[in-house]
C-alpha positions, 0 to 999 in steps of 0.5 A, a space after each residue: 499499500 502506498 503512503 502519500 504525504 501531503 504538504 499543507 500550504 501555508 497561510 500566506 499562500 492560501 491568502 494568495 491563492 484564494 484571495 482570502 482575507 486575513 481572518 478568512 485565512 486564519 479560519 481556513 488554516 484552523 479548519 485545515 488543522 482539523 479544528 471544529 467550528 467551536 474550537 476556531 470560535 475559542 481560538 480567534 475569540 470571535 462569535 460562531 456567527 462570525 466563523 459561519 460567515 467566514 466560512 460561507 465566504 471561503 466556500 464561495 472563494 474556493 468554489 467548494 460546497 462541502 466542508 470535506 471538499 474544502 479541507 481537502 482543497 486546503 490540504 493539497 492545493 488547487 489542481 491545475 485546470 485541463 486546457 
């Protein structure tokens, strides 16, 4: 069985790749690191509704609609588009 190592893009790379705001970048990084919405709320000391707002914007900017899709994208980065 093959073992693959995924290198997660750094937060600044996420900001550049997806045009995230700094807070969106922090939320995305924490989500990528396996944190729950509640843990992100506690870590960033912001309201749950604020985290959800940022997540909605992150989904929009990344073209994802499910959290699993988003986390995968944040872990491996975007794949090149077919010509």
